[in-house]
PDB file of N, CA, C, O and CB in Angstrom:
ATOM      1  N   UNK A   1      67.244  91.196  75.543  1.00  0.00           N
ATOM      2  CA  UNK A   1      67.926  92.376  75.904  1.00  0.00           C
ATOM      3  C   UNK A   1      67.250  93.128  77.362  1.00  0.00           C
ATOM      4  O   UNK A   1      67.880  93.642  78.286  1.00  0.00           O
ATOM      5  CB  UNK A   1      67.834  93.362  74.558  1.00  0.00           C
ATOM      6  N   UNK A   2      65.966  93.008  77.224  1.00  0.00           N
ATOM      7  CA  UNK A   2      64.996  93.222  78.533  1.00  0.00           C
ATOM      8  C   UNK A   2      65.720  92.647  79.576  1.00  0.00           C
ATOM      9  O   UNK A   2      65.995  93.395  80.514  1.00  0.00           O
ATOM     10  CB  UNK A   2      63.485  92.512  78.478  1.00  0.00           C
ATOM     11  N   UNK A   3      66.167  91.250  79.634  1.00  0.00           N
ATOM     12  CA  UNK A   3      66.364  90.720  80.756  1.00  0.00           C
ATOM     13  C   UNK A   3      67.857  91.390  81.414  1.00  0.00           C
ATOM     14  O   UNK A   3      68.118  91.740  82.565  1.00  0.00           O
ATOM     15  CB  UNK A   3      66.310  89.157  80.501  1.00  0.00           C
ATOM     16  N   UNK A   4      68.546  91.398  80.377  1.00  0.00           N
ATOM     17  CA  UNK A   4      69.883  91.985  80.892  1.00  0.00           C
ATOM     18  C   UNK A   4      69.853  93.395  81.513  1.00  0.00           C
ATOM     19  O   UNK A   4      70.494  93.619  82.540  1.00  0.00           O
ATOM     20  CB  UNK A   4      70.868  92.049  79.740  1.00  0.00           C
ATOM     21  N   UNK A   5      69.140  94.321  80.924  1.00  0.00           N
ATOM     22  CA  UNK A   5      68.404  95.514  81.367  1.00  0.00           C
ATOM     23  C   UNK A   5      67.836  95.677  83.022  1.00  0.00           C
ATOM     24  O   UNK A   5      68.073  96.447  83.953  1.00  0.00           O
ATOM     25  CB  UNK A   5      67.186  95.539  80.399  1.00  0.00           C
ATOM     26  N   UNK A   6      67.100  94.683  82.830  1.00  0.00           N
ATOM     27  CA  UNK A   6      66.791  94.549  84.442  1.00  0.00           C
ATOM     28  C   UNK A   6      67.432  94.015  85.488  1.00  0.00           C
ATOM     29  O   UNK A   6      67.255  94.410  86.640  1.00  0.00           O
ATOM     30  CB  UNK A   6      65.848  93.972  84.645  1.00  0.00           C
ATOM     31  N   UNK A   7      68.220  93.081  85.163  1.00  0.00           N
ATOM     32  CA  UNK A   7      69.532  92.494  85.905  1.00  0.00           C
ATOM     33  C   UNK A   7      70.373  93.591  86.222  1.00  0.00           C
ATOM     34  O   UNK A   7      70.676  93.800  87.397  1.00  0.00           O
ATOM     35  CB  UNK A   7      70.407  91.446  85.028  1.00  0.00           C
ATOM     36  N   UNK A   8      70.785  94.319  85.300  1.00  0.00           N
ATOM     37  CA  UNK A   8      71.754  95.353  85.680  1.00  0.00           C
ATOM     38  C   UNK A   8      71.221  96.538  86.600  1.00  0.00           C
ATOM     39  O   UNK A   8      71.825  97.118  87.502  1.00  0.00           O
ATOM     40  CB  UNK A   8      72.300  95.936  84.408  1.00  0.00           C
ATOM     41  N   UNK A   9      69.957  96.736  86.140  1.00  0.00           N
ATOM     42  CA  UNK A   9      69.109  97.679  87.280  1.00  0.00           C
ATOM     43  C   UNK A   9      68.935  97.386  88.568  1.00  0.00           C
ATOM     44  O   UNK A   9      69.025  98.174  89.509  1.00  0.00           O
ATOM     45  CB  UNK A   9      67.818  97.852  86.991  1.00  0.00           C
ATOM     46  N   UNK A  10      68.588  95.799  88.624  1.00  0.00           N
ATOM     47  CA  UNK A  10      68.307  95.293  89.833  1.00  0.00           C
ATOM     48  C   UNK A  10      69.858  95.486  90.789  1.00  0.00           C
ATOM     49  O   UNK A  10      69.887  95.943  91.931  1.00  0.00           O
ATOM     50  CB  UNK A  10      67.727  93.651  89.578  1.00  0.00           C
ATOM     51  N   UNK A  11      70.717  95.156  90.234  1.00  0.00           N
ATOM     52  CA  UNK A  11      72.244  95.139  90.697  1.00  0.00           C
ATOM     53  C   UNK A  11      72.468  96.541  91.279  1.00  0.00           C
ATOM     54  O   UNK A  11      72.773  96.691  92.462  1.00  0.00           O
ATOM     55  CB  UNK A  11      73.373  94.829  89.396  1.00  0.00           C
ATOM     56  N   UNK A  12      72.283  97.745  90.276  1.00  0.00           N
ATOM     57  CA  UNK A  12      72.405  98.770  90.573  1.00  0.00           C
ATOM     58  C   UNK A  12      71.521  99.473  91.728  1.00  0.00           C
ATOM     59  O   UNK A  12      71.918 100.437  92.382  1.00  0.00           O
ATOM     60  CB  UNK A  12      72.385  99.207  89.539  1.00  0.00           C
ATOM     61  N   UNK A  13      70.429  98.930  91.861  1.00  0.00           N
ATOM     62  CA  UNK A  13      69.289  99.635  92.743  1.00  0.00           C
ATOM     63  C   UNK A  13      69.749  98.993  94.310  1.00  0.00           C
ATOM     64  O   UNK A  13      69.728  99.656  95.347  1.00  0.00           O
ATOM     65  CB  UNK A  13      67.419  99.104  92.159  1.00  0.00           C
ATOM     66  N   UNK A  14      70.187  97.465  94.195  1.00  0.00           N
ATOM     67  CA  UNK A  14      70.666  96.817  95.502  1.00  0.00           C
ATOM     68  C   UNK A  14      71.912  97.696  96.130  1.00  0.00           C
ATOM     69  O   UNK A  14      72.079  97.913  97.331  1.00  0.00           O
ATOM     70  CB  UNK A  14      71.171  95.201  95.187  1.00  0.00           C
ATOM     71  N   UNK A  15      72.776  98.165  95.015  1.00  0.00           N
ATOM     72  CA  UNK A  15      73.814  98.619  95.467  1.00  0.00           C
ATOM     73  C   UNK A  15      73.512  99.977  96.029  1.00  0.00           C
ATOM     74  O   UNK A  15      73.890 100.164  97.185  1.00  0.00           O
ATOM     75  CB  UNK A  15      74.777  98.561  94.519  1.00  0.00           C
ATOM     76  N   UNK A  16      72.845 101.040  95.360  1.00  0.00           N
ATOM     77  CA  UNK A  16      72.517 102.241  96.026  1.00  0.00           C
ATOM     78  C   UNK A  16      71.837 102.014  97.441  1.00  0.00           C
ATOM     79  O   UNK A  16      72.306 102.497  98.472  1.00  0.00           O
ATOM     80  CB  UNK A  16      71.620 103.040  95.119  1.00  0.00           C
ATOM     81  N   UNK A  17      70.589 101.168  97.398  1.00  0.00           N
ATOM     82  CA  UNK A  17      69.808 101.039  98.417  1.00  0.00           C
ATOM     83  C   UNK A  17      70.270 100.189  99.674  1.00  0.00           C
ATOM     84  O   UNK A  17      69.517  99.976 100.624  1.00  0.00           O
ATOM     85  CB  UNK A  17      68.704 100.580  97.895  1.00  0.00           C
ATOM     86  N   UNK A  18      71.626  99.701  99.595  1.00  0.00           N
ATOM     87  CA  UNK A  18      72.178  99.040 100.451  1.00  0.00           C
ATOM     88  C   UNK A  18      72.571  99.575 101.685  1.00  0.00           C
ATOM     89  O   UNK A  18      72.629  98.973 102.758  1.00  0.00           O
ATOM     90  CB  UNK A  18      73.021  98.576  99.947  1.00  0.00           C
ATOM     91  N   UNK A  19      72.832 100.726 101.461  1.00  0.00           N
ATOM     92  CA  UNK A  19      73.280 101.676 102.394  1.00  0.00           C
ATOM     93  C   UNK A  19      72.248 102.911 102.866  1.00  0.00           C
ATOM     94  O   UNK A  19      71.510 103.537 102.104  1.00  0.00           O
ATOM     95  CB  UNK A  19      74.504 102.232 101.777  1.00  0.00           C
ATOM     96  N   UNK A  20      72.355 103.066 104.026  1.00  0.00           N
ATOM     97  CA  UNK A  20      71.430 104.528 104.534  1.00  0.00           C
ATOM     98  C   UNK A  20      71.483 105.583 103.582  1.00  0.00           C
ATOM     99  O   UNK A  20      72.639 105.918 103.320  1.00  0.00           O
ATOM    100  CB  UNK A  20      72.000 105.286 105.951  1.00  0.00           C
ATOM    101  N   UNK A  21      70.573 106.226 102.967  1.00  0.00           N
ATOM    102  CA  UNK A  21      70.738 107.392 102.255  1.00  0.00           C
ATOM    103  C   UNK A  21      70.613 108.497 103.030  1.00  0.00           C
ATOM    104  O   UNK A  21      69.711 108.778 103.820  1.00  0.00           O
ATOM    105  CB  UNK A  21      69.914 107.480 101.241  1.00  0.00           C
ATOM    106  N   UNK A  22      71.865 109.270 102.661  1.00  0.00           N
ATOM    107  CA  UNK A  22      71.885 110.899 103.116  1.00  0.00           C
ATOM    108  C   UNK A  22      70.573 111.592 102.545  1.00  0.00           C
ATOM    109  O   UNK A  22      70.075 111.404 101.435  1.00  0.00           O
ATOM    110  CB  UNK A  22      73.332 111.790 102.431  1.00  0.00           C
ATOM    111  N   UNK A  23      70.105 112.477 103.601  1.00  0.00           N
ATOM    112  CA  UNK A  23      68.980 113.389 103.474  1.00  0.00           C
ATOM    113  C   UNK A  23      68.824 113.859 102.161  1.00  0.00           C
ATOM    114  O   UNK A  23      67.801 113.740 101.487  1.00  0.00           O
ATOM    115  CB  UNK A  23      69.089 114.503 104.337  1.00  0.00           C
ATOM    116  N   UNK A  24      70.229 114.581 101.704  1.00  0.00           N
ATOM    117  CA  UNK A  24      70.181 115.097 100.261  1.00  0.00           C
ATOM    118  C   UNK A  24      69.942 114.518  99.139  1.00  0.00           C
ATOM    119  O   UNK A  24      69.597 115.121  98.123  1.00  0.00           O
ATOM    120  CB  UNK A  24      71.107 115.534  99.960  1.00  0.00           C
ATOM    121  N   UNK A  25      70.156 112.918  99.260  1.00  0.00           N
ATOM    122  CA  UNK A  25      70.180 112.003  98.249  1.00  0.00           C
ATOM    123  C   UNK A  25      68.559 111.473  97.922  1.00  0.00           C
ATOM    124  O   UNK A  25      68.136 111.037  96.851  1.00  0.00           O
ATOM    125  CB  UNK A  25      71.208 110.811  98.723  1.00  0.00           C
ATOM    126  N   UNK A  26      67.825 111.657  99.183  1.00  0.00           N
ATOM    127  CA  UNK A  26      66.688 111.115  99.129  1.00  0.00           C
ATOM    128  C   UNK A  26      65.696 111.654  98.029  1.00  0.00           C
ATOM    129  O   UNK A  26      64.834 110.880  97.612  1.00  0.00           O
ATOM    130  CB  UNK A  26      66.215 111.212 100.364  1.00  0.00           C
ATOM    131  N   UNK A  27      65.761 112.802  97.588  1.00  0.00           N
ATOM    132  CA  UNK A  27      65.031 113.509  96.348  1.00  0.00           C
ATOM    133  C   UNK A  27      65.306 112.741  95.129  1.00  0.00           C
ATOM    134  O   UNK A  27      64.405 112.244  94.454  1.00  0.00           O
ATOM    135  CB  UNK A  27      65.526 115.044  96.090  1.00  0.00           C
ATOM    136  N   UNK A  28      66.525 112.648  94.855  1.00  0.00           N
ATOM    137  CA  UNK A  28      67.162 112.191  93.611  1.00  0.00           C
ATOM    138  C   UNK A  28      66.862 110.593  93.775  1.00  0.00           C
ATOM    139  O   UNK A  28      66.644 110.031  92.702  1.00  0.00           O
ATOM    140  CB  UNK A  28      68.888 112.640  93.487  1.00  0.00           C
ATOM    141  N   UNK A  29      66.827 109.950  94.681  1.00  0.00           N
ATOM    142  CA  UNK A  29      66.763 108.423  94.578  1.00  0.00           C
ATOM    143  C   UNK A  29      64.863 108.200  94.280  1.00  0.00           C
ATOM    144  O   UNK A  29      64.345 107.290  93.634  1.00  0.00           O
ATOM    145  CB  UNK A  29      67.502 107.573  96.362  1.00  0.00           C
ATOM    146  N   UNK A  30      64.378 108.991  94.767  1.00  0.00           N
ATOM    147  CA  UNK A  30      62.968 109.217  94.626  1.00  0.00           C
ATOM    148  C   UNK A  30      62.643 109.409  93.209  1.00  0.00           C
ATOM    149  O   UNK A  30      61.773 108.761  92.628  1.00  0.00           O
ATOM    150  CB  UNK A  30      62.514 110.379  95.427  1.00  0.00           C
ATOM    151  N   UNK A  31      63.493 110.477  92.575  1.00  0.00           N
ATOM    152  CA  UNK A  31      62.951 110.572  91.133  1.00  0.00           C
ATOM    153  C   UNK A  31      63.746 109.443  90.303  1.00  0.00           C
ATOM    154  O   UNK A  31      63.372 109.187  89.158  1.00  0.00           O
ATOM    155  CB  UNK A  31      63.207 112.168  90.450  1.00  0.00           C
ATOM    156  N   UNK A  32      64.657 108.881  90.777  1.00  0.00           N
ATOM    157  CA  UNK A  32      65.439 107.671  89.815  1.00  0.00           C
ATOM    158  C   UNK A  32      64.254 106.560  89.943  1.00  0.00           C
ATOM    159  O   UNK A  32      63.878 106.007  88.910  1.00  0.00           O
ATOM    160  CB  UNK A  32      67.237 106.979  90.541  1.00  0.00           C
ATOM    161  N   UNK A  33      63.645 106.214  91.225  1.00  0.00           N
ATOM    162  CA  UNK A  33      62.692 105.256  91.258  1.00  0.00           C
ATOM    163  C   UNK A  33      61.380 105.356  90.419  1.00  0.00           C
ATOM    164  O   UNK A  33      60.812 104.403  89.886  1.00  0.00           O
ATOM    165  CB  UNK A  33      62.394 105.147  92.519  1.00  0.00           C
ATOM    166  N   UNK A  34      60.971 106.723  90.387  1.00  0.00           N
ATOM    167  CA  UNK A  34      59.763 107.036  89.772  1.00  0.00           C
ATOM    168  C   UNK A  34      60.129 106.939  88.316  1.00  0.00           C
ATOM    169  O   UNK A  34      59.160 106.507  87.692  1.00  0.00           O
ATOM    170  CB  UNK A  34      59.181 108.423  90.210  1.00  0.00           C
ATOM    171  N   UNK A  35      61.145 107.175  87.555  1.00  0.00           N
ATOM    172  CA  UNK A  35      61.685 107.132  86.309  1.00  0.00           C
ATOM    173  C   UNK A  35      61.459 105.632  86.126  1.00  0.00           C
ATOM    174  O   UNK A  35      60.582 105.330  85.317  1.00  0.00           O
ATOM    175  CB  UNK A  35      63.198 107.698  86.179  1.00  0.00           C
ATOM    176  N   UNK A  36      62.007 104.799  86.649  1.00  0.00           N
ATOM    177  CA  UNK A  36      62.104 103.236  86.697  1.00  0.00           C
ATOM    178  C   UNK A  36      60.505 103.282  86.545  1.00  0.00           C
ATOM    179  O   UNK A  36      60.096 103.362  85.386  1.00  0.00           O
ATOM    180  CB  UNK A  36      62.886 102.360  88.259  1.00  0.00           C
ATOM    181  N   UNK A  37      59.572 103.242  87.552  1.00  0.00           N
ATOM    182  CA  UNK A  37      58.349 102.967  87.278  1.00  0.00           C
ATOM    183  C   UNK A  37      57.832 103.269  85.813  1.00  0.00           C
ATOM    184  O   UNK A  37      57.282 102.392  85.146  1.00  0.00           O
ATOM    185  CB  UNK A  37      57.650 103.610  88.213  1.00  0.00           C
ATOM    186  N   UNK A  38      58.041 104.584  85.337  1.00  0.00           N
ATOM    187  CA  UNK A  38      57.685 105.132  84.108  1.00  0.00           C
ATOM    188  C   UNK A  38      58.220 104.141  83.125  1.00  0.00           C
ATOM    189  O   UNK A  38      57.510 103.560  82.305  1.00  0.00           O
ATOM    190  CB  UNK A  38      58.216 106.565  83.907  1.00  0.00           C
ATOM    191  N   UNK A  39      59.416 103.991  83.240  1.00  0.00           N
ATOM    192  CA  UNK A  39      59.816 102.878  82.129  1.00  0.00           C
ATOM    193  C   UNK A  39      59.244 101.412  82.034  1.00  0.00           C
ATOM    194  O   UNK A  39      58.987 100.849  80.970  1.00  0.00           O
ATOM    195  CB  UNK A  39      61.241 102.645  82.262  1.00  0.00           C
ATOM    196  N   UNK A  40      59.066 100.831  83.389  1.00  0.00           N
ATOM    197  CA  UNK A  40      58.254  99.804  83.308  1.00  0.00           C
ATOM    198  C   UNK A  40      57.026  99.595  82.551  1.00  0.00           C
ATOM    199  O   UNK A  40      56.681  98.586  81.935  1.00  0.00           O
ATOM    200  CB  UNK A  40      58.013  99.634  84.307  1.00  0.00           C
ATOM    201  N   UNK A  41      56.188 101.139  82.750  1.00  0.00           N
ATOM    202  CA  UNK A  41      55.240 101.155  82.042  1.00  0.00           C
ATOM    203  C   UNK A  41      55.267 100.789  80.559  1.00  0.00           C
ATOM    204  O   UNK A  41      54.553  99.972  79.977  1.00  0.00           O
ATOM    205  CB  UNK A  41      54.851 102.192  82.239  1.00  0.00           C
ATOM    206  N   UNK A  42      56.244 101.565  80.067  1.00  0.00           N
ATOM    207  CA  UNK A  42      56.494 101.306  78.544  1.00  0.00           C
ATOM    208  C   UNK A  42      56.967  99.922  78.302  1.00  0.00           C
ATOM    209  O   UNK A  42      56.526  99.316  77.326  1.00  0.00           O
ATOM    210  CB  UNK A  42      57.572 102.292  77.939  1.00  0.00           C
ATOM    211  N   UNK A  43      57.732  99.425  79.013  1.00  0.00           N
ATOM    212  CA  UNK A  43      58.109  98.189  78.801  1.00  0.00           C
ATOM    213  C   UNK A  43      57.011  97.105  78.926  1.00  0.00           C
ATOM    214  O   UNK A  43      57.080  96.165  78.134  1.00  0.00           O
ATOM    215  CB  UNK A  43      59.141  97.966  79.642  1.00  0.00           C
ATOM    216  N   UNK A  44      56.039  97.129  79.801  1.00  0.00           N
ATOM    217  CA  UNK A  44      55.087  96.417  79.745  1.00  0.00           C
ATOM    218  C   UNK A  44      54.206  96.500  78.868  1.00  0.00           C
ATOM    219  O   UNK A  44      53.563  95.469  78.673  1.00  0.00           O
ATOM    220  CB  UNK A  44      54.657  96.425  80.598  1.00  0.00           C
ATOM    221  N   UNK A  45      53.875  97.673  78.075  1.00  0.00           N
ATOM    222  CA  UNK A  45      53.244  97.895  76.927  1.00  0.00           C
ATOM    223  C   UNK A  45      53.566  97.296  75.526  1.00  0.00           C
ATOM    224  O   UNK A  45      52.839  96.831  74.648  1.00  0.00           O
ATOM    225  CB  UNK A  45      53.294  99.076  76.854  1.00  0.00           C
ATOM    226  N   UNK A  46      55.215  97.510  75.652  1.00  0.00           N
ATOM    227  CA  UNK A  46      55.791  96.672  74.443  1.00  0.00           C
ATOM    228  C   UNK A  46      55.902  95.455  74.705  1.00  0.00           C
ATOM    229  O   UNK A  46      56.268  94.867  73.688  1.00  0.00           O
ATOM    230  CB  UNK A  46      57.042  97.021  73.969  1.00  0.00           C
ATOM    231  N   UNK A  47      55.740  94.614  75.759  1.00  0.00           N
ATOM    232  CA  UNK A  47      55.954  93.518  75.717  1.00  0.00           C
ATOM    233  C   UNK A  47      54.478  92.962  75.523  1.00  0.00           C
ATOM    234  O   UNK A  47      54.302  91.865  74.992  1.00  0.00           O
ATOM    235  CB  UNK A  47      56.762  93.135  76.812  1.00  0.00           C
ATOM    236  N   UNK A  48      53.656  93.576  75.869  1.00  0.00           N
ATOM    237  CA  UNK A  48      52.277  93.010  75.679  1.00  0.00           C
ATOM    238  C   UNK A  48      52.070  93.203  74.173  1.00  0.00           C
ATOM    239  O   UNK A  48      51.488  92.239  73.677  1.00  0.00           O
ATOM    240  CB  UNK A  48      51.088  93.771  76.608  1.00  0.00           C
ATOM    241  N   UNK A  49      52.397  94.226  73.258  1.00  0.00           N
ATOM    242  CA  UNK A  49      52.273  94.281  71.871  1.00  0.00           C
ATOM    243  C   UNK A  49      52.879  93.056  71.187  1.00  0.00           C
ATOM    244  O   UNK A  49      52.430  92.456  70.210  1.00  0.00           O
ATOM    245  CB  UNK A  49      52.888  95.513  71.384  1.00  0.00           C
ATOM    246  N   UNK A  50      54.106  92.774  71.969  1.00  0.00           N
ATOM    247  CA  UNK A  50      54.861  91.700  71.126  1.00  0.00           C
ATOM    248  C   UNK A  50      54.073  90.503  71.517  1.00  0.00           C
ATOM    249  O   UNK A  50      53.992  89.663  70.621  1.00  0.00           O
ATOM    250  CB  UNK A  50      56.549  91.522  71.456  1.00  0.00           C
ATOM    251  N   UNK A  51      53.472  90.214  72.628  1.00  0.00           N
ATOM    252  CA  UNK A  51      52.808  89.053  73.081  1.00  0.00           C
ATOM    253  C   UNK A  51      51.677  88.741  71.980  1.00  0.00           C
ATOM    254  O   UNK A  51      51.481  87.658  71.428  1.00  0.00           O
ATOM    255  CB  UNK A  51      52.215  89.288  74.577  1.00  0.00           C
ATOM    256  N   UNK A  52      51.037  89.847  71.809  1.00  0.00           N
ATOM    257  CA  UNK A  52      49.940  90.032  70.903  1.00  0.00           C
ATOM    258  C   UNK A  52      50.403  89.353  69.460  1.00  0.00           C
ATOM    259  O   UNK A  52      49.952  88.419  68.798  1.00  0.00           O
ATOM    260  CB  UNK A  52      49.581  91.671  70.786  1.00  0.00           C
ATOM    261  N   UNK A  53      51.332  90.113  69.317  1.00  0.00           N
ATOM    262  CA  UNK A  53      51.924  89.882  67.875  1.00  0.00           C
ATOM    263  C   UNK A  53      52.176  88.133  67.569  1.00  0.00           C
ATOM    264  O   UNK A  53      51.775  87.650  66.510  1.00  0.00           O
ATOM    265  CB  UNK A  53      53.553  90.802  67.793  1.00  0.00           C
ATOM    266  N   UNK A  54      52.852  87.308  68.582  1.00  0.00           N
ATOM    267  CA  UNK A  54      53.134  86.527  68.684  1.00  0.00           C
ATOM    268  C   UNK A  54      51.961  85.349  68.497  1.00  0.00           C
ATOM    269  O   UNK A  54      51.956  84.409  67.702  1.00  0.00           O
ATOM    270  CB  UNK A  54      53.774  86.760  69.570  1.00  0.00           C
ATOM    271  N   UNK A  55      50.977  85.720  69.491  1.00  0.00           N
ATOM    272  CA  UNK A  55      49.722  85.040  69.710  1.00  0.00           C
ATOM    273  C   UNK A  55      49.267  84.995  68.098  1.00  0.00           C
ATOM    274  O   UNK A  55      49.092  83.875  67.617  1.00  0.00           O
ATOM    275  CB  UNK A  55      48.610  85.916  70.852  1.00  0.00           C
ATOM    276  N   UNK A  56      49.096  86.004  67.365  1.00  0.00           N
ATOM    277  CA  UNK A  56      48.577  86.194  66.263  1.00  0.00           C
ATOM    278  C   UNK A  56      49.147  85.401  65.198  1.00  0.00           C
ATOM    279  O   UNK A  56      48.443  84.883  64.332  1.00  0.00           O
ATOM    280  CB  UNK A  56      48.601  87.419  66.035  1.00  0.00           C
ATOM    281  N   UNK A  57      50.658  85.271  65.250  1.00  0.00           N
ATOM    282  CA  UNK A  57      51.322  84.674  64.489  1.00  0.00           C
ATOM    283  C   UNK A  57      51.289  83.031  64.690  1.00  0.00           C
ATOM    284  O   UNK A  57      51.405  82.118  63.871  1.00  0.00           O
ATOM    285  CB  UNK A  57      52.515  85.288  64.597  1.00  0.00           C
ATOM    286  N   UNK A  58      51.107  83.036  65.955  1.00  0.00           N
ATOM    287  CA  UNK A  58      50.817  81.333  66.064  1.00  0.00           C
ATOM    288  C   UNK A  58      49.406  80.635  65.958  1.00  0.00           C
ATOM    289  O   UNK A  58      49.182  79.425  65.998  1.00  0.00           O
ATOM    290  CB  UNK A  58      51.265  80.849  67.465  1.00  0.00           C
ATOM    291  N   UNK A  59      48.606  81.552  65.830  1.00  0.00           N
ATOM    292  CA  UNK A  59      47.451  81.415  65.332  1.00  0.00           C
ATOM    293  C   UNK A  59      47.357  81.286  63.998  1.00  0.00           C
ATOM    294  O   UNK A  59      46.514  80.445  63.686  1.00  0.00           O
ATOM    295  CB  UNK A  59      46.776  82.279  65.692  1.00  0.00           C
ATOM    296  N   UNK A  60      47.955  81.850  63.001  1.00  0.00           N
ATOM    297  CA  UNK A  60      48.180  81.608  61.528  1.00  0.00           C
ATOM    298  C   UNK A  60      49.011  80.339  61.146  1.00  0.00           C
ATOM    299  O   UNK A  60      48.744  79.564  60.228  1.00  0.00           O
ATOM    300  CB  UNK A  60      48.895  82.819  60.947  1.00  0.00           C
ATOM    301  N   UNK A  61      50.226  80.253  62.148  1.00  0.00           N
ATOM    302  CA  UNK A  61      50.721  79.224  61.888  1.00  0.00           C
ATOM    303  C   UNK A  61      49.704  77.791  62.057  1.00  0.00           C
ATOM    304  O   UNK A  61      49.701  76.803  61.323  1.00  0.00           O
ATOM    305  CB  UNK A  61      51.869  79.310  62.672  1.00  0.00           C
ATOM    306  N   UNK A  62      49.049  77.997  63.008  1.00  0.00           N
ATOM    307  CA  UNK A  62      48.161  76.664  63.337  1.00  0.00           C
ATOM    308  C   UNK A  62      47.449  76.516  62.189  1.00  0.00           C
ATOM    309  O   UNK A  62      47.478  75.478  61.529  1.00  0.00           O
ATOM    310  CB  UNK A  62      47.123  76.715  64.621  1.00  0.00           C
ATOM    311  N   UNK A  63      46.751  77.568  61.875  1.00  0.00           N
ATOM    312  CA  UNK A  63      45.773  77.618  60.657  1.00  0.00           C
ATOM    313  C   UNK A  63      46.582  77.066  59.489  1.00  0.00           C
ATOM    314  O   UNK A  63      46.032  76.173  58.843  1.00  0.00           O
ATOM    315  CB  UNK A  63      45.207  79.186  60.306  1.00  0.00           C
ATOM    316  N   UNK A  64      47.399  77.326  59.238  1.00  0.00           N
ATOM    317  CA  UNK A  64      48.308  76.851  57.900  1.00  0.00           C
ATOM    318  C   UNK A  64      48.770  75.144  58.127  1.00  0.00           C
ATOM    319  O   UNK A  64      48.659  74.330  57.211  1.00  0.00           O
ATOM    320  CB  UNK A  64      49.970  77.984  57.793  1.00  0.00           C
ATOM    321  N   UNK A  65      49.193  74.854  59.233  1.00  0.00           N
ATOM    322  CA  UNK A  65      49.303  73.617  59.660  1.00  0.00           C
ATOM    323  C   UNK A  65      47.976  72.745  59.318  1.00  0.00           C
ATOM    324  O   UNK A  65      48.197  71.727  58.664  1.00  0.00           O
ATOM    325  CB  UNK A  65      49.620  73.694  61.100  1.00  0.00           C
ATOM    326  N   UNK A  66      46.806  72.973  59.625  1.00  0.00           N
ATOM    327  CA  UNK A  66      45.512  72.464  59.513  1.00  0.00           C
ATOM    328  C   UNK A  66      45.187  72.224  58.242  1.00  0.00           C
ATOM    329  O   UNK A  66      44.881  71.126  57.776  1.00  0.00           O
ATOM    330  CB  UNK A  66      44.592  73.241  60.053  1.00  0.00           C
ATOM    331  N   UNK A  67      45.273  73.627  57.465  1.00  0.00           N
ATOM    332  CA  UNK A  67      45.021  73.333  55.959  1.00  0.00           C
ATOM    333  C   UNK A  67      46.114  72.412  55.244  1.00  0.00           C
ATOM    334  O   UNK A  67      45.759  71.705  54.300  1.00  0.00           O
ATOM    335  CB  UNK A  67      44.972  74.729  55.168  1.00  0.00           C
ATOM    336  N   UNK A  68      47.440  72.413  55.684  1.00  0.00           N
ATOM    337  CA  UNK A  68      48.185  71.448  54.946  1.00  0.00           C
ATOM    338  C   UNK A  68      47.687  70.079  55.362  1.00  0.00           C
ATOM    339  O   UNK A  68      47.698  69.141  54.566  1.00  0.00           O
ATOM    340  CB  UNK A  68      49.699  71.607  55.175  1.00  0.00           C
ATOM    341  N   UNK A  69      47.317  69.978  56.418  1.00  0.00           N
ATOM    342  CA  UNK A  69      47.063  68.385  57.135  1.00  0.00           C
ATOM    343  C   UNK A  69      45.737  67.946  56.032  1.00  0.00           C
ATOM    344  O   UNK A  69      45.616  66.853  55.478  1.00  0.00           O
ATOM    345  CB  UNK A  69      46.430  68.435  59.303  1.00  0.00           C
ATOM    346  N   UNK A  70      44.975  68.925  55.928  1.00  0.00           N
ATOM    347  CA  UNK A  70      43.459  68.862  55.317  1.00  0.00           C
ATOM    348  C   UNK A  70      43.670  68.465  53.878  1.00  0.00           C
ATOM    349  O   UNK A  70      43.030  67.539  53.379  1.00  0.00           O
ATOM    350  CB  UNK A  70      42.573  70.386  55.391  1.00  0.00           C
ATOM    351  N   UNK A  71      44.602  69.193  53.181  1.00  0.00           N
ATOM    352  CA  UNK A  71      44.869  68.990  51.751  1.00  0.00           C
ATOM    353  C   UNK A  71      45.872  67.920  51.605  1.00  0.00           C
ATOM    354  O   UNK A  71      46.215  67.647  50.455  1.00  0.00           O
ATOM    355  CB  UNK A  71      45.354  70.266  51.067  1.00  0.00           C
ATOM    356  N   UNK A  72      46.350  67.328  52.500  1.00  0.00           N
ATOM    357  CA  UNK A  72      47.474  65.963  52.719  1.00  0.00           C
ATOM    358  C   UNK A  72      46.322  64.751  52.812  1.00  0.00           C
ATOM    359  O   UNK A  72      46.501  63.618  52.364  1.00  0.00           O
ATOM    360  CB  UNK A  72      48.654  66.052  54.504  1.00  0.00           C
ATOM    361  N   UNK A  73      45.309  65.133  53.368  1.00  0.00           N
ATOM    362  CA  UNK A  73      44.284  64.131  53.673  1.00  0.00           C
ATOM    363  C   UNK A  73      43.739  63.827  52.880  1.00  0.00           C
ATOM    364  O   UNK A  73      43.547  62.612  52.823  1.00  0.00           O
ATOM    365  CB  UNK A  73      43.479  64.296  54.411  1.00  0.00           C
ATOM    366  N   UNK A  74      43.211  64.590  51.899  1.00  0.00           N
ATOM    367  CA  UNK A  74      42.324  64.334  50.662  1.00  0.00           C
ATOM    368  C   UNK A  74      43.122  63.233  49.751  1.00  0.00           C
ATOM    369  O   UNK A  74      42.635  62.842  48.690  1.00  0.00           O
ATOM    370  CB  UNK A  74      42.047  65.830  49.765  1.00  0.00           C
TER     371      UNK A  74
END
């Protein structure tokens, strides 16, 4: 889902920024970009949390596999 959000956001930003900005829109666009940067911080934090969980589960799975191999080897 994140990939879809990022692709949509990229397309939207490219459309907005492809033309010269009117002076009255500059502040709004700046706020939009700052909001996106804030979202990125949240996304990165969530991604890192998920990555850590996956690493932990992978380690647990590997220990289980080694235990099964050791058991079968006896």
